[in-house]
LOTORMAR-961078 format. One record per atom (N, C-alpha, C): x, y, z; residue in three letters; atom name. Coordinates in pm, whole numbers, always signed. Example, Ala and Ser with C-alpha at 12.3 -4.5 7.8 and 13.67 -1.06 7.14 Angstrom:
BEGIN
((+1319, -569, +780), ALA, N) ((+1230, -450, +780), ALA, CA) ((+1320, -330, +780), ALA, C) ((+1285, -225, +708), SER, N) ((+1367, -106, +714), SER, CA) ((+1290, +3, +787), SER, C) 
***
This chain:
BEGIN
((+9031, +4239, -2913), UNK, N) ((+8884, +4214, -2848), UNK, CA) ((+8911, +4284, -2738), UNK, C) ((+8808, +4385, -2678), UNK, N) ((+8844, +4410, -2544), UNK, CA) ((+8704, +4383, -2488), UNK, C) ((+8764, +4328, -2344), UNK, N) ((+8657, +4231, -2262), UNK, CA) ((+8550, +4358, -2189), UNK, C) ((+8449, +4324, -2203), UNK, N) ((+8326, +4385, -2123), UNK, CA) ((+8350, +4401, -1963), UNK, C) ((+8283, +4463, -1877), UNK, N) ((+8256, +4494, -1747), UNK, CA) ((+8226, +4315, -1727), UNK, C) ((+8165, +4269, -1761), UNK, N) ((+8079, +4130, -1739), UNK, CA) ((+8119, +4028, -1782), UNK, C) ((+8203, +4035, -1845), UNK, N) ((+8320, +3940, -1867), UNK, CA) ((+8435, +3914, -1791), UNK, C) ((+8465, +4060, -1735), UNK, N) ((+8587, +4039, -1661), UNK, CA) ((+8544, +3982, -1523), UNK, C) ((+8416, +4052, -1490), UNK, N) ((+8361, +3978, -1365), UNK, CA) ((+8378, +3849, -1354), UNK, C) ((+8301, +3767, -1456), UNK, N) ((+8258, +3647, -1478), UNK, CA) ((+8421, +3586, -1456), UNK, C) ((+8515, +3605, -1520), UNK, N) ((+8605, +3550, -1536), UNK, CA) ((+8709, +3568, -1415), UNK, C) ((+8633, +3642, -1316), UNK, N) ((+8707, +3687, -1230), UNK, CA) ((+8654, +3601, -1135), UNK, C) ((+8517, +3581, -1095), UNK, N) ((+8477, +3502, -1008), UNK, CA) ((+8485, +3359, -1068), UNK, C) ((+8500, +3333, -1160), UNK, N) ((+8529, +3197, -1195), UNK, CA) ((+8658, +3131, -1139), UNK, C) ((+8779, +3219, -1146), UNK, N) ((+8890, +3201, -1138), UNK, CA) ((+8909, +3264, -966), UNK, C) ((+8812, +3276, -854), UNK, N) ((+8828, +3282, -784), UNK, CA) ((+8762, +3162, -747), UNK, C) ((+8638, +3089, -753), UNK, N) ((+8608, +2946, -773), UNK, CA) ((+8687, +2862, -796), UNK, C) ((+8755, +2832, -862), UNK, N) ((+8867, +2777, -907), UNK, CA) ((+8994, +2776, -789), UNK, C) ((+9007, +2873, -793), UNK, N) ((+9125, +2897, -635), UNK, CA) ((+9098, +2840, -518), UNK, C) ((+8970, +2854, -482), UNK, N) ((+8921, +2776, -387), UNK, CA) ((+8912, +2646, -382), UNK, C) ((+8902, +2608, -509), UNK, N) ((+8855, +2467, -550), UNK, CA) ((+9025, +2409, -495), UNK, C) ((+9074, +2409, -567), UNK, N) ((+9261, +2416, -613), UNK, CA) ((+9312, +2410, -462), UNK, C) ((+9283, +2552, -358), UNK, N) ((+9389, +2549, -298), UNK, CA) ((+9309, +2482, -131), UNK, C) ((+9204, +2499, -157), UNK, N) ((+9098, +2471, -7), UNK, CA) ((+9013, +2350, -18), UNK, C) ((+9001, +2382, -104), UNK, N) ((+8814, +2194, -117), UNK, CA) ((+8933, +2098, -184), UNK, C) ((+9001, +2115, -289), UNK, N) ((+9015, +1983, -310), UNK, CA) ((+9155, +1913, -256), UNK, C) ((+9235, +1946, -187), UNK, N) ((+9336, +1902, -123), UNK, CA) ((+9292, +1833, +52), UNK, C) ((+9120, +1835, +31), UNK, N) ((+9069, +1787, +150), UNK, CA) ((+9058, +1653, +138), UNK, C) ((+9076, +1581, +193), UNK, N) ((+9097, +1412, +181), UNK, CA) ((+9028, +1319, +330), UNK, C) ((+8949, +1231, +327), UNK, N) ((+8880, +1138, +419), UNK, CA) ((+8932, +996, +380), UNK, C) ((+9041, +965, +495), UNK, N) ((+9035, +833, +417), UNK, CA) ((+9070, +808, +271), UNK, C) ((+9148, +900, +250), UNK, N) ((+9202, +895, +75), UNK, CA) ((+9109, +926, -33), UNK, C) ((+8998, +957, +43), UNK, N) ((+8878, +1009, -62), UNK, CA) ((+8858, +1166, -95), UNK, C) ((+8810, +1165, -135), UNK, N) ((+8724, +1305, -157), UNK, CA) ((+8578, +1319, -46), UNK, C) ((+8570, +1396, -11), UNK, N) ((+8456, +1406, +118), UNK, CA) ((+8333, +1436, +10), UNK, C) ((+8226, +1386, +105), UNK, N) ((+8070, +1438, +32), UNK, CA) ((+8041, +1604, +47), UNK, C) ((+7924, +1642, +18), UNK, N) ((+7914, +1752, +43), UNK, CA) ((+7860, +1807, +174), UNK, C) ((+7806, +1670, +280), UNK, N) ((+7804, +1656, +372), UNK, CA) ((+7901, +1687, +453), UNK, C) ((+7978, +1594, +447), UNK, N) ((+8137, +1590, +523), UNK, CA) ((+8219, +1713, +476), UNK, C) ((+8212, +1807, +371), UNK, N) ((+8254, +1913, +366), UNK, CA) ((+8215, +2023, +445), UNK, C) ((+8082, +2027, +471), UNK, N) ((+7973, +2129, +566), UNK, CA) ((+8020, +2097, +690), UNK, C) ((+8070, +1976, +760), UNK, N) ((+8124, +1947, +871), UNK, CA) ((+8280, +2001, +932), UNK, C) ((+8374, +1995, +779), UNK, N) ((+8496, +1990, +826), UNK, CA) ((+8530, +2175, +842), UNK, C) ((+8438, +2266, +741), UNK, N) ((+8488, +2360, +735), UNK, CA) ((+8347, +2480, +770), UNK, C) ((+8259, +2415, +851), UNK, N) ((+8161, +2535, +912), UNK, CA) ((+8098, +2571, +774), UNK, C) ((+8085, +2534, +601), UNK, N) ((+8020, +2642, +535), UNK, CA) ((+7904, +2543, +494), UNK, C) ((+7799, +2590, +482), UNK, N) ((+7633, +2547, +431), UNK, CA) ((+7713, +2457, +326), UNK, C) ((+7611, +2348, +307), UNK, N) ((+7571, +2232, +177), UNK, CA) ((+7584, +2292, +73), UNK, C) ((+7495, +2377, +89), UNK, N) ((+7446, +2480, -36), UNK, CA) ((+7547, +2587, -138), UNK, C) ((+7627, +2639, -1), UNK, N) ((+7742, +2718, -80), UNK, CA) ((+7814, +2599, -99), UNK, C) ((+7867, +2489, -39), UNK, N) ((+7946, +2404, -122), UNK, CA) ((+7956, +2366, -223), UNK, C) ((+7804, +2320, -243), UNK, N) ((+7795, +2261, -369), UNK, CA) ((+7857, +2373, -447), UNK, C) ((+7769, +2541, -427), UNK, N) ((+7804, +2594, -572), UNK, CA) ((+7951, +2620, -581), UNK, C) ((+8034, +2601, -463), UNK, N) ((+8227, +2654, -448), UNK, CA) ((+8259, +2555, -574), UNK, C) ((+8189, +2418, -592), UNK, N) ((+8259, +2280, -636), UNK, CA) ((+8229, +2292, -780), UNK, C) ((+8085, +2355, -795), UNK, N) ((+8079, +2398, -919), UNK, CA) ((+8183, +2457, -1013), UNK, C) ((+8239, +2539, -961), UNK, N) ((+8340, +2604, -991), UNK, CA) ((+8274, +2723, -1112), UNK, C) ((+8196, +2776, -1130), UNK, N) ((+8123, +2833, -1224), UNK, CA) ((+7956, +2934, -1168), UNK, C) ((+7948, +3030, -1229), UNK, N) ((+7861, +3102, -1243), UNK, CA) ((+7810, +3173, -1030), UNK, C) ((+7916, +3173, -957), UNK, N) ((+7860, +3201, -818), UNK, CA) ((+7982, +3335, -763), UNK, C) ((+7909, +3388, -738), UNK, N) ((+7976, +3476, -662), UNK, CA) ((+8000, +3496, -548), UNK, C) ((+8114, +3456, -485), UNK, N) ((+8155, +3446, -322), UNK, CA) ((+8138, +3536, -216), UNK, C) ((+8016, +3510, -161), UNK, N) ((+8029, +3608, -41), UNK, CA) ((+8177, +3643, +69), UNK, C) ((+8191, +3765, +99), UNK, N) ((+8308, +3756, +214), UNK, CA) ((+8255, +3711, +300), UNK, C) ((+8141, +3672, +349), UNK, N) ((+8136, +3575, +478), UNK, CA) ((+8193, +3420, +471), UNK, C) ((+8145, +3357, +347), UNK, N) ((+8201, +3265, +278), UNK, CA) ((+8364, +3233, +302), UNK, C) ((+8408, +3338, +227), UNK, N) ((+8599, +3360, +209), UNK, CA) ((+8610, +3357, +368), UNK, C) ((+8572, +3432, +431), UNK, N) ((+8599, +3474, +594), UNK, CA) ((+8636, +3288, +647), UNK, C) ((+8494, +3227, +606), UNK, N) ((+8492, +3070, +711), UNK, CA) ((+8630, +2962, +640), UNK, C) ((+8657, +3016, +519), UNK, N) ((+8758, +2943, +448), UNK, CA) ((+8868, +3004, +479), UNK, C) ((+8898, +3089, +545), UNK, N) ((+8989, +3155, +644), UNK, CA) ((+9020, +3088, +733), UNK, C) ((+8914, +3083, +801), UNK, N) ((+8937, +3062, +914), UNK, CA) ((+8959, +2905, +902), UNK, C) ((+8861, +2820, +868), UNK, N) ((+8907, +2686, +823), UNK, CA) ((+9069, +2656, +822), UNK, C) ((+9109, +2705, +731), UNK, N) ((+9272, +2718, +674), UNK, CA) ((+9349, +2763, +817), UNK, C) ((+9336, +2845, +877), UNK, N) ((+9369, +2906, +960), UNK, CA) ((+9488, +3000, +920), UNK, C) ((+9423, +3071, +866), UNK, N) ((+9491, +3199, +762), UNK, CA) ((+9415, +3311, +767), UNK, C) ((+9500, +3467, +784), UNK, N) ((+9393, +3550, +756), UNK, CA) ((+9345, +3586, +665), UNK, C) ((+9279, +3687, +663), UNK, N) ((+9221, +3729, +505), UNK, CA) ((+9344, +3792, +440), UNK, C) ((+9394, +3863, +506), UNK, N) ((+9489, +3957, +379), UNK, CA) ((+9581, +3802, +346), UNK, C) ((+9639, +3738, +404), UNK, N) ((+9694, +3606, +381), UNK, CA) ((+9599, +3564, +247), UNK, C) ((+9473, +3512, +252), UNK, N) ((+9403, +3469, +158), UNK, CA) ((+9370, +3518, +47), UNK, C) ((+9383, +3713, +29), UNK, N) ((+9351, +3769, -77), UNK, CA) ((+9485, +3775, -124), UNK, C) ((+9634, +3748, -57), UNK, N) ((+9758, +3738, -118), UNK, CA) ((+9776, +3656, -222), UNK, C) ((+9763, +3533, -166), UNK, N) ((+9749, +3404, -225), UNK, CA) ((+9665, +3414, -385), UNK, C) ((+9544, +3459, -346), UNK, N) ((+9478, +3472, -445), UNK, CA) ((+9508, +3554, -589), UNK, C) ((+9565, +3708, -491), UNK, N) ((+9610, +3770, -608), UNK, CA) ((+9743, +3727, -688), UNK, C) ((+9793, +3635, -603), UNK, N) ((+9972, +3581, -637), UNK, CA) ((+9891, +3442, -767), UNK, C) ((+9807, +3374, -745), UNK, N) ((+9683, +3338, -836), UNK, CA) ((+9672, +3402, -961), UNK, C) ((+9575, +3463, -925), UNK, N) ((+9563, +3555, -1048), UNK, CA) ((+9682, +3598, -1154), UNK, C) ((+9775, +3668, -1091), UNK, N) ((+9841, +3708, -1181), UNK, CA) ((+9889, +3593, -1272), UNK, C) ((+9953, +3467, -1183), UNK, N) ((+10001, +3362, -1263), UNK, CA) ((+9904, +3307, -1352), UNK, C) ((+9774, +3348, -1358), UNK, N) ((+9643, +3314, -1462), UNK, CA) ((+9648, +3461, -1574), UNK, C) ((+9661, +3516, -1554), UNK, N) ((+9688, +3662, -1628), UNK, CA) ((+9807, +3615, -1762), UNK, C) ((+9928, +3597, -1645), UNK, N) ((+10050, +3530, -1721), UNK, CA) ((+10006, +3474, -1839), UNK, C) ((+9957, +3392, -1785), UNK, N) ((+9919, +3247, -1883), UNK, CA) ((+9818, +3299, -2003), UNK, C) ((+9698, +3345, -1977), UNK, N) ((+9651, +3403, -2069), UNK, CA) ((+9661, +3474, -2167), UNK, C) ((+9762, +3579, -2121), UNK, N) ((+9832, +3681, -2193), UNK, CA) ((+9895, +3629, -2308), UNK, C) ((+9982, +3511, -2270), UNK, N) ((+10101, +3471, -2314), UNK, CA) ((+10025, +3363, -2454), UNK, C) ((+9882, +3361, -2425), UNK, N) ((+9779, +3229, -2499), UNK, CA) ((+9744, +3288, -2567), UNK, C) ((+9746, +3474, -2608), UNK, N) ((+9675, +3564, -2732), UNK, CA) ((+9727, +3583, -2832), UNK, C) 
***
């Protein structure tokens, strides 16, 4: 079955959210515990509403301004961010294709 453009976009957006969570949000710990949304906001300079949407991992089209803040927090360039995401996507695509 061929994926429609909306399905592809939805899968891409979900992949981006999972990537951000796995690579940038989940590793953040305060005294060994996962921070609250308010604490994430202080640490990353990303608003609480946006943090909440990022943590849900579904149905959110991440703005480039948020990706810029994530990159700034992580002390990496946007190029590095997108290269890391591209590698993540290639790995996931290989997994998806092997399950077909």
